[in-house]
C-alpha positions in Angstrom: 101.8 107.7 90.1 102.0 109.0 86.8 104.8 106.7 86.0 101.8 103.8 85.9 99.9 103.0 83.0 96.1 103.6 82.8 95.3 99.9 83.3 98.2 99.5 86.3 96.1 102.6 87.8 92.9 101.0 87.7 94.0 97.7 89.3 95.8 99.9 91.9 92.5 101.7 92.2 90.4 98.4 92.7 93.1 97.1 95.3 92.9 100.1 97.1 89.2 99.6 97.5 89.8 96.1 99.0 92.3 97.3 101.6 89.9 99.5 102.8 87.4 97.2 102.9 89.4 94.8 105.0 90.7 97.7 106.9 87.3 98.7 108.2 86.6 95.0 109.2 90.0 94.8 111.0 88.7 98.0 112.8 85.4 96.9 113.7 86.9 93.7 114.8 89.7 94.8 116.8 87.6 97.5 118.4 89.6 100.3 116.7 93.0 99.4 115.5 93.7 98.8 112.2 95.5 96.3 109.4 96.2 98.9 107.0 96.9 102.1 108.7 100.2 101.8 110.3 100.3 105.3 111.6 97.2 105.1 114.0 98.4 101.9 115.2 101.7 103.5 115.9 100.2 106.5 117.5 98.1 104.2 119.9 100.9 102.0 121.0 102.6 105.0 121.6 99.6 106.6 123.9 99.0 103.3 125.7 103.0 103.3 126.6 102.3 106.6 128.6 98.6 106.7 129.4 97.5 102.9 130.0 99.3 99.6 131.2 102.4 99.2 128.7 101.5 95.6 127.8 98.2 96.9 125.8 100.6 98.6 123.4 102.2 95.1 122.3 98.8 94.3 120.0 99.1 97.4 118.0 103.0 96.9 117.6 102.5 93.3 116.4 100.1 94.9 113.9 102.8 97.0 112.7 105.4 94.3 112.8 103.1 92.2 110.8 102.4 95.0 108.1 106.3 95.4 107.5 106.9 91.5 107.5 104.3 91.1 104.9 105.7 93.9 102.7 109.7 92.2 103.1 108.2 89.0 102.0 106.1 90.3 99.1 109.0 92.7 97.7 111.3 89.3 98.2 108.9 87.3 96.1 108.3 89.8 93.6 111.9 89.7 92.5 113.9 92.8 91.2 111.7 96.0 90.6 108.5 94.0 91.6 108.4 92.0 88.1 106.2 89.5 89.1 103.5 91.2 90.6 101.1 88.7 90.9 102.6 86.8 93.8 102.2 89.6 96.2 98.3 89.7 95.5 98.2 86.0 95.5 100.0 85.8 98.5 97.6 88.4 100.1 94.7 86.8 98.8 95.7 83.3 100.8 96.6 85.3 103.9 92.7 86.7 103.5 91.6 83.4 103.1 93.4 81.9 106.5 92.1 85.0 108.2 88.5 84.2 106.8 88.7 80.8 108.5 90.1 81.9 111.8 87.4 84.2 111.7 84.9 81.3 112.3 87.3 79.4 114.2 89.1 81.5 116.4 87.6 85.1 116.0 89.8 86.3 119.2 92.8 85.5 118.1 95.3 88.1 117.5 96.8 85.8 115.1 93.9 86.6 112.2 94.4 90.2 112.6 98.2 89.9 111.8 97.5 87.8 108.9 95.4 90.7 107.6 98.1 93.4 108.4 100.6 91.4 106.5 98.3 91.1 103.2 97.9 94.8 103.4 101.6 95.0 103.4 102.2 93.1 100.5 99.7 94.9 98.7 101.9 97.9 98.9 104.8 96.4 97.1 103.0 96.2 93.5 104.6 99.3 91.8 107.9 99.8 93.4 110.8 101.7 91.8 113.9 103.3 93.5 113.2 101.4 96.5 110.0 103.1 97.1 106.7 102.4 96.2 104.9 104.5 93.6 101.3 104.0 94.3 100.1 104.0 98.0 97.8 101.2 97.9 96.5 100.9 101.5 97.4 104.4 103.1 95.3 107.5 102.7 97.7 110.2 104.1 100.3 109.9 101.2 97.3 109.9 98.7 96.1 113.3 100.1 99.6 114.8 99.8 99.9 114.0 96.3 96.0 115.4 95.8 96.5 118.4 97.4 99.9 119.0 95.6 98.2 117.9 92.5 95.3 120.6 93.4 98.3 123.4 93.8 99.2 122.6 90.6 96.1 123.4 89.0 95.7 126.3 90.8 99.1 127.6 89.6 98.1 126.3 86.0 100.7 123.6 86.0 98.6 120.5 85.2 94.7 120.6 85.2 94.3 116.9 85.3 97.1 115.5 88.0 94.6 115.4 90.9 92.3 113.1 89.2 94.5 109.6 90.1 94.9 110.9 93.5 91.5 111.7 94.2 89.9 108.1 92.5 92.7 106.5 94.9 91.1 108.1 97.9 88.0 107.7 96.8 88.4 103.9 96.0 89.9 103.4 99.7 86.8 105.2 101.5 84.1 103.6 99.4 85.7 100.1 99.7 85.6 100.9 103.7 81.9 101.6 103.6 81.5 98.2 101.4 83.4 96.7 104.0 81.5 97.6 107.3 78.3 97.1 105.6 79.9 93.4 104.6 81.0 93.1 108.0 77.1 92.8 109.0 77.0 89.0 107.4 80.1 88.1 109.4 83.5 89.0 109.4 84.4 85.4 107.7 82.3 85.9 105.0 83.2 89.7 104.5 87.2 88.7 104.2 86.4 85.1 102.0 85.0 88.1 99.5 87.9 90.1 99.8 90.3 87.1 99.1 88.1 86.0 96.3 88.8 89.6 94.3 92.4 89.3 95.2 92.4 85.8 93.7 90.6 86.8 90.6 93.3 90.0 90.6 96.6 87.5 91.2 95.3 85.2 88.4 94.9 88.6 85.8 98.0 89.7 86.7 99.5 86.5 86.1 98.2 86.2 82.5 99.8 89.7 81.9 103.1 90.6 81.7 102.7 94.4 82.1 100.0 96.5 83.8 
């Protein structure tokens, strides 16, 4: 996270907010599943396999697969080291836009949630180095681990400022989720269209800048 520039981190925090926004919409519309938090879906699938009808595990597993597919396709499109960062963000914007249309035309279709999961997976390829994502855009667990380690460093006197970035990233995700839940009251289609618009603007900004 420290290797990312301030401008790049600001973009990451904004995208994390969008991820929380979209995840809240997906959570409400699916009745308790996630489009960015795959640990939760994996747990849901595991419980369903043993305590419920095994077929109910297919939906959360499909979301996990879609998320993974989004990561793979976005990583390939971005090129070596994630050099073209505009492409994954633009792709995520397009997927959200299609899902917004489906929210009006086929609101119960599992396809629209799969598209959301793929979009969230794509966002996590924004900053890649040495085969790993340097910034956890859509999942709070890794961010909270980073925050805890940074607080430990602060207590030990090793760093007094390292906690700021993970705290801001986690706060952005939470604030985005609250905003998503509020905007959802206007309808899923409208809320997802707003998120798609934000990502489209971010993709344009990335395309105009070589480094972030």
